[in-house]
C-alpha positions in Angstrom: -77.6 5.1 7.2 -78.0 3.9 3.6 -75.9 5.5 0.9 -76.7 5.8 -2.8 -73.7 6.3 -5.1 -74.2 8.0 -8.5 -71.5 7.3 -11.0 -70.8 8.7 -14.4 -67.7 9.2 -16.5 -66.6 12.8 -15.5 -68.6 13.5 -12.4 -69.2 16.9 -14.0 -72.8 16.7 -15.0 -75.1 13.7 -14.7 -74.0 12.2 -11.4 -73.6 15.7 -9.8 -77.2 16.5 -10.7 -78.5 13.2 -9.6 -76.8 13.5 -6.2 -78.2 17.0 -5.7 -81.7 15.8 -6.7 -81.5 12.8 -4.3 -80.5 15.0 -1.4 -83.5 17.2 -2.1 -86.0 14.5 -2.8 -85.2 11.9 -0.2 -87.2 12.6 2.9 -85.7 9.7 5.0 -83.1 11.1 7.4 -81.2 7.8 7.3 -80.4 8.0 3.5 -77.6 9.9 1.9 -75.9 10.2 -1.5 -72.5 10.5 -3.0 -71.3 11.0 -6.6 -68.1 10.2 -8.4 -66.6 9.6 -11.8 -64.3 7.1 -13.4 -62.5 9.9 -15.3 -63.3 13.1 -13.3 -63.2 16.4 -15.1 -61.5 19.5 -13.6 -64.8 21.2 -12.9 -68.6 20.8 -13.1 -69.7 21.7 -16.6 -70.8 25.4 -16.7 -74.0 24.6 -18.5 -74.9 22.1 -15.7 -74.2 24.7 -13.1 -76.5 27.2 -15.0 -79.5 24.9 -15.5 -79.4 23.7 -11.9 -79.2 27.3 -10.7 -82.4 28.0 -12.6 -84.2 25.6 -10.3 -82.6 26.7 -7.1 -79.7 24.2 -6.7 -76.2 25.6 -6.5 -73.4 23.3 -7.9 -70.9 26.1 -8.4 -68.7 25.0 -5.5 -68.9 21.3 -6.2 -65.7 19.5 -7.5 -65.7 16.3 -9.6 -64.4 13.4 -7.6 -62.7 10.2 -8.7 -64.5 6.9 -7.7 -62.4 5.3 -4.9 -62.5 1.9 -3.3 -63.7 3.7 -0.1 -66.8 5.0 -2.0 -67.5 1.5 -3.4 -67.4 0.0 0.1 -69.5 2.8 1.4 -72.3 2.3 -1.2 -75.5 0.4 -0.4 -76.9 1.1 -3.8 -75.4 2.5 -7.0 -76.6 4.2 -10.1 -74.4 4.3 -13.2 -75.2 6.7 -16.0 -73.8 6.2 -19.5 -70.4 5.0 -18.5 -70.4 1.9 -20.7 -67.3 -0.2 -20.3 -65.4 2.4 -18.3 -67.8 2.2 -15.4 -65.9 0.6 -12.5 -67.3 -2.4 -10.6 -69.4 -1.4 -7.6 -70.0 -4.4 -5.2 -73.6 -3.7 -4.5 -77.0 -3.3 -6.2 -76.5 -1.3 -9.5 -79.1 0.5 -11.7 -77.8 1.6 -15.1 -79.5 4.6 -16.4 -79.0 5.4 -20.1 -78.7 9.2 -19.9 -76.9 11.4 -22.4 -73.7 13.2 -21.3 -74.3 17.0 -21.1 -70.7 17.8 -22.0 -70.6 20.1 -25.0 -74.3 20.4 -25.3 -76.4 23.6 -25.5 -78.4 24.9 -22.5 -81.6 23.7 -24.0 -80.2 20.2 -24.4 -78.8 20.2 -20.9 -82.2 21.3 -19.5 -83.8 18.2 -21.1 -81.1 16.0 -19.5 -81.6 17.8 -16.1 -85.4 17.1 -16.2 -84.8 13.5 -17.2 -82.5 13.0 -14.2 -84.8 14.8 -11.9 -87.7 12.4 -13.0 -85.5 9.3 -12.5 -84.2 10.4 -9.1 -87.7 11.3 -8.0 -88.9 7.8 -8.8 -85.9 6.3 -7.0 -86.4 8.4 -3.9 -90.2 8.0 -3.9 -90.9 4.5 -5.2 -87.8 2.5 -4.3 -86.6 4.0 -1.1 -88.0 1.1 1.0 -86.2 -1.4 -1.3 -82.9 0.6 -0.9 -83.3 0.6 2.9 -84.0 -3.1 3.2 -81.5 -4.3 0.6 -78.6 -6.2 2.2 -76.5 -6.9 -0.9 -73.5 -4.8 0.3 -73.8 -6.4 3.7 -73.7 -9.9 2.2 -70.7 -8.9 0.0 -68.8 -7.8 3.1 -69.8 -11.0 4.9 -68.5 -13.1 2.0 -65.2 -11.3 2.1 -64.9 -11.9 5.8 -65.8 -15.6 6.1 -63.0 -17.5 4.3 -60.3 -16.7 6.8 -62.6 -17.3 9.7 -63.6 -20.7 8.3 -60.0 -21.6 7.7 -59.1 -20.8 11.3 -62.2 -22.1 13.2 -63.7 -24.6 10.8 -62.4 -27.6 12.8 -63.8 -26.3 16.1 -67.0 -24.4 15.1 -70.0 -25.2 13.1 -70.3 -23.2 9.9 -73.6 -21.6 11.0 -72.0 -20.4 14.2 -69.1 -18.8 12.3 -71.4 -17.1 9.9 -73.9 -16.1 12.5 -71.3 -14.5 14.7 -69.7 -12.6 11.8 -73.1 -11.6 10.4 -74.2 -10.0 13.7 -70.9 -8.2 14.3 -71.0 -6.8 10.8 -74.5 -5.6 11.5 -73.1 -3.3 14.1 -71.0 -1.5 11.5 -73.7 -1.0 8.8 -74.1 2.6 9.8 -70.3 3.4 9.9 -69.7 6.1 7.3 -66.1 5.1 6.5 -65.9 1.3 6.0 -62.4 0.4 4.8 -61.5 -0.5 8.4 -64.7 -2.5 9.0 -63.1 -5.8 7.8 -60.2 -5.4 10.2 -62.4 -4.6 13.2 -65.1 -7.2 12.4 -62.4 -9.9 11.8 -60.8 -9.1 15.1 -64.0 -9.1 17.1 -65.3 -12.2 15.5 -62.1 -14.1 16.1 -62.1 -13.0 19.7 -65.7 -14.2 20.1 -65.1 -17.5 18.4 -62.0 -18.1 20.5 -64.2 -18.3 23.6 -66.0 -21.5 24.7 -69.3 -20.1 23.5 -70.1 -17.3 21.0 -71.1 -14.5 23.3 -72.6 -12.4 20.4 -75.0 -15.2 19.4 -75.8 -16.0 23.1 -76.6 -12.3 23.7 -78.8 -12.2 20.6 -80.7 -15.3 21.5 -81.2 -14.0 25.1 
């Protein structure tokens, strides 16, 4: 499963609309979306709820969410929208869409923003979905976080390519895990156990 994370300042307009459009437009069953804000509002803007209801999407029960470390680790691709300097760091591939904030705007203005987001999300889900599914930036980021302690412990007894290969293949097994904060602990433990053996069983099994 690949997850796209949409981030704006308040998670009350742009990112909520983008997530809803992605859920509707993405036809791949192994893709999902989340949305969050760096400074979440108390509710989705009423104008946003109204213009989305006009096209058959109900956001009335959605609640703005704060971007968490968990969401950042979960994301395989991220889209930020007009956050500027307040957009938090997301350790994966990031697209930055310059889209106006619908807060305080008229219904007609929010409709224009809605249609712009729908167009951009449609292009993402239609034209870049293969790129999203094949991208391994988030996987490589996790691998880079995992390797230093393994190299420190096994660097004198194992070749670097064996350490990396073992950790890489074990991390592969967790790429579909929806909650990933525990992945480092599990992958570290399993890799250390494997590298403690005379031969790396993970690599032997893969080669076989």
